[in-house]
C-alpha positions, 0 to 999 in steps of 0.5 A: 755766949750763944747756945749751941744747936747741939744742946738745944737738940739734946733738951728737945730730945729729953722733952720728947715725952711731951707733945706740942713742944716748940722752940723759937730762936731769939738772938742766939738763944732759944725760947721753949713753948709748951702748947703755945705758952712760953715756959723756959729756954736755952740760955748759954747752954743752960736749961732755964724755966720760969720761976712759977710756983709749981717749978719752985715746988718741984725744984726747991734747991734750984738756983735763980739765974739771969738768962741775959742782962736785964732779964728777970731771974729764971730757975736752972734745971739741973736734972736734965737727964730724967725725962719723966721729971722734965715731963712732970715739971713742964706739965705742972707749970702749964696752968700757971703760965700766961697765954702769949699776948695777942698782937694788935693789928695796926689801923690802916686808913684808906687813901691819903690823910686829909685835914680839914680847916 
């Protein structure tokens, strides 16, 4: 089941105390970024975050959910009503999150390929 745009808009509104929150649609779901780092997403109208130490410490009772078949588990954020908590959660996670991998540019050869014998 794909997530609804209405739920995405609700979560983005709840995260509005943070600057530089962006999202990217991905196969009916949404990946969420803070300052360019992916921290979680909306999957089947559930707000899930990466299970980094800071998130686990702030939500010790959170269940580990699978966002989609074949994916690693993520923590379910139950308390989506508390904007202050969401702000603190995402800020606490930031340092533990990896920067996105740089995509390598393909090597372009000029002219036709030549083989020498």
